[in-house]
LOPA-530927 format. One record per atom (N, C-alpha, C): z, x, y. Coordinates in steps of 0.2 Angstrom, whole numbers, plus 5000, padded with zeros to 4 digits. Atoms other than C-alpha are relative to their C-alpha. Example, Ala and Ser with C-alpha at 12.3 -4.5 7.8 and 13.67 -1.06 7.14 Angstrom:
500050044994;503950624978;500050045006;499949964994;503650684995;500349965005;
This chain:
499750025006;541954605596;500350064996;499749955003;543254715588;500049994992;500150005008;542754745569;500350064997;499849955005;543654845556;500049984993;500050025007;543654855537;500850024998;499449985002;545354845529;500249974993;499850035007;546154825512;500749965001;499450055000;547354675512;500450014993;499749995006;548754695500;500149924997;499950075003;549254545488;500649985004;499550044996;550354425498;500349954996;499650065002;551754315492;500049955006;500050044993;551654165504;500449934998;499750065000;552554005508;499449965004;500550044997;551253865513;500149935001;500050075000;550953695519;499249984999;500750015001;549353615513;499849935004;500350064997;548253485523;499449994996;500650025003;546853395514;499649955004;500550044996;545453315524;499650045004;500549964995;544153365537;500450065004;499749954996;544553535545;500049985007;500050024993;545053515563;500749995002;499350014997;546653445573;500549994994;499550015005;547553405556;500250074998;499849935002;547553595552;500650025004;499549984995;548553625568;500749974998;499450035002;549853495562;500350044994;499849975006;549953585545;500450075003;499749934997;550253755555;500749995004;499450014997;551553675566;500649984995;499550025005;552453605551;500350064996;499849945003;552453775543;500450045004;499649974995;553153855559;500749975001;499350034999;554553735560;500450024994;499649985007;555053775541;500250085001;499949935000;554853965545;500550015006;499549994995;555853955561;500749984997;499450025003;557253855552;500350054995;499849955005;557253995539;500050085003;500049944997;557254135552;499550054998;500649955002;555554205547;499550015005;500549994994;554654195564;500250065005;500049944997;554954375569;499350025003;500649984998;553654465579;499650034995;500449975005;553154555563;499849954995;500250055005;552954395554;499250004999;500750005001;551154375546;499949934998;500150075001;550554195548;499249994998;500750015002;548854145539;499849935000;500450075001;547653995540;499550024995;500549995006;546653985524;499649944998;500450065002;545253855523;499850024992;500249995008;545053845503;499449974998;500650035003;543453745503;499450015006;500549994995;541753775511;499849935002;500250074998;541353615521;499349984999;500850015002;539453635517;500049984994;500050025007;539853605499;500549964998;499450045002;541453505499;500049945004;499950064996;541653335505;500650005005;499549984995;542653335521;500749974998;499350035002;544053225514;500350034994;499749965005;544253345500;500150075001;499949934998;544353505510;500750015001;499349975000;546053605508;500150055005;499849954995;546853705522;500750014999;499349985001;548353805519;500350045006;499749974994;549453855534;500650044996;499649965005;550454005526;500450055004;499749954997;551754135531;500250054994;499949955005;551954295521;500850014999;499350005002;553654305512;500150064995;499849945004;554554455503;500049974993;500050025007;554454455484;500749974998;499350035002;556354405483;500249945004;499850054995;556354275497;500149934996;499950065004;557054115489;499749945003;500450074997;555953955491;500249944997;499850065003;556553785489;499449954999;500550065002;555653615485;499749985007;500250034994;555353585504;499350045002;500649974999;553853705504;499650034994;500449985006;552453765492;500050085000;499949935001;552353945486;499450024996;500649975003;550854055480;499950075001;500149934998;550054225481;499350005002;500749984998;548454285490;499950074996;500149945005;547654415479;499850075004;500249944996;547154535493;499350024999;500749985001;545554645493;499850035006;500449974994;544354725505;499749945005;500250054995;544054625521;499750035006;500249994993;543054635537;500549975005;499650034995;544254605551;499750005007;500350014993;543754535568;500549975004;499550014996;545054535581;499749975007;500350044994;544754405595;500549965004;499550054996;545554305609;500049934996;499950065004;546254145602;499849945005;500350064996;545154025612;499449974996;500550045003;543953895606;499350045000;500649974998;542453985614;500050074996;500149945004;542854155607;500050004992;500050015007;543254095590;499349974997;500750025002;541554005589;499550055001;500449954999;540654155596;500150054994;499849955005;541554265583;499749984993;500350025006;541054155568;499250015000;500749995000;539254165574;499850084999;500249935000;539254355576;500350044994;499849965006;540254405561;499550004994;500550015005;539054335549;499350045001;500649964998;537554425558;500250084998;499849935001;538654585557;500050024993;499949995007;538954565539;499350014997;500750005003;537054535535;499750075002;500349934998;536554685546;500350064997;499749945002;537754805539;499950004992;500250005007;537254755521;500749994996;499450025004;539054695516;499849934996;500150075002;539154545504;500749975000;499450044999;540454415506;500349994992;499750015006;541654405491;500249934999;499950065002;542054245482;500749985001;499350014998;543754225491;500049965007;500050044993;544354115506;500050055006;500049974993;544054175524;500749995002;499350014997;545754195532;500150015007;499849994993;546354175550;500750044999;499349965000;547854305553;500350005006;499649994994;549154305566;500650034999;499349975000;550654405570;500449975006;499650024994;552054365582;499750035007;500249974994;551354495594;499349975002;500750034999;549554425592;500149935003;499950074997;550154245596;500250005007;499749994993;551154305611;499550025005;500549974995;549554385618;499349964999;500550045000;548354245613;499450034996;500549975004;547454345599;500149984993;499950015007;547054315581;499550044997;500549965004;546054395567;499649954995;500450035005;544654325556;499950054995;500149955006;544654405539;499549984995;500550025004;543154395529;500050054994;500049965006;543254455511;499350034998;500749965001;541854585506;500150034993;500049975006;541354655489;500150085002;499949924999;541954845488;499350035001;500649954999;540654965495;500250075000;499849935000;540755145491;499950035007;500049974994;541055255506;500249975006;499750034994;541855135518;500650045002;499449974997;543155205529;500549945001;499550065000;544655085527;500650015004;499350004996;546155045538;500449964995;499650045004;547654985529;500749995004;499350024997;549254885535;500550004995;499450015004;550954895528;500349945002;499650064999;551954735526;500750014997;
């Protein structure tokens, strides 16, 4: 498992929200977002696509769980009524790059929390993010980004967008 620590910037996003149990309907939200993004010429290899489960299914009823399929947009990109718009606050994240297969994703979810606990990191009260770029999608990779509370002495990687 490839793990790094990174400071994510504040992102302006366009998104499609799915409300209900996490699962196959999240894929439908992502496809709807991609269709919108493609129609607006936003799906370059450098595009950043995010999957953001907004609620913890252990504490939120399945029918009330919110999932946002997002694409990062520039500060001045015009958004119309066909899509929602918001910002993600950014911050310090543990980034786990994995093959985008059901088996590898499940394995990563199990290992990443053990890694956090063994490393002494505390999860911050922000959503966990799935992050994709065009290059990653074309090579069947994704990243799971877990927010952590700042810890002195961390060596951080930073990405420009």
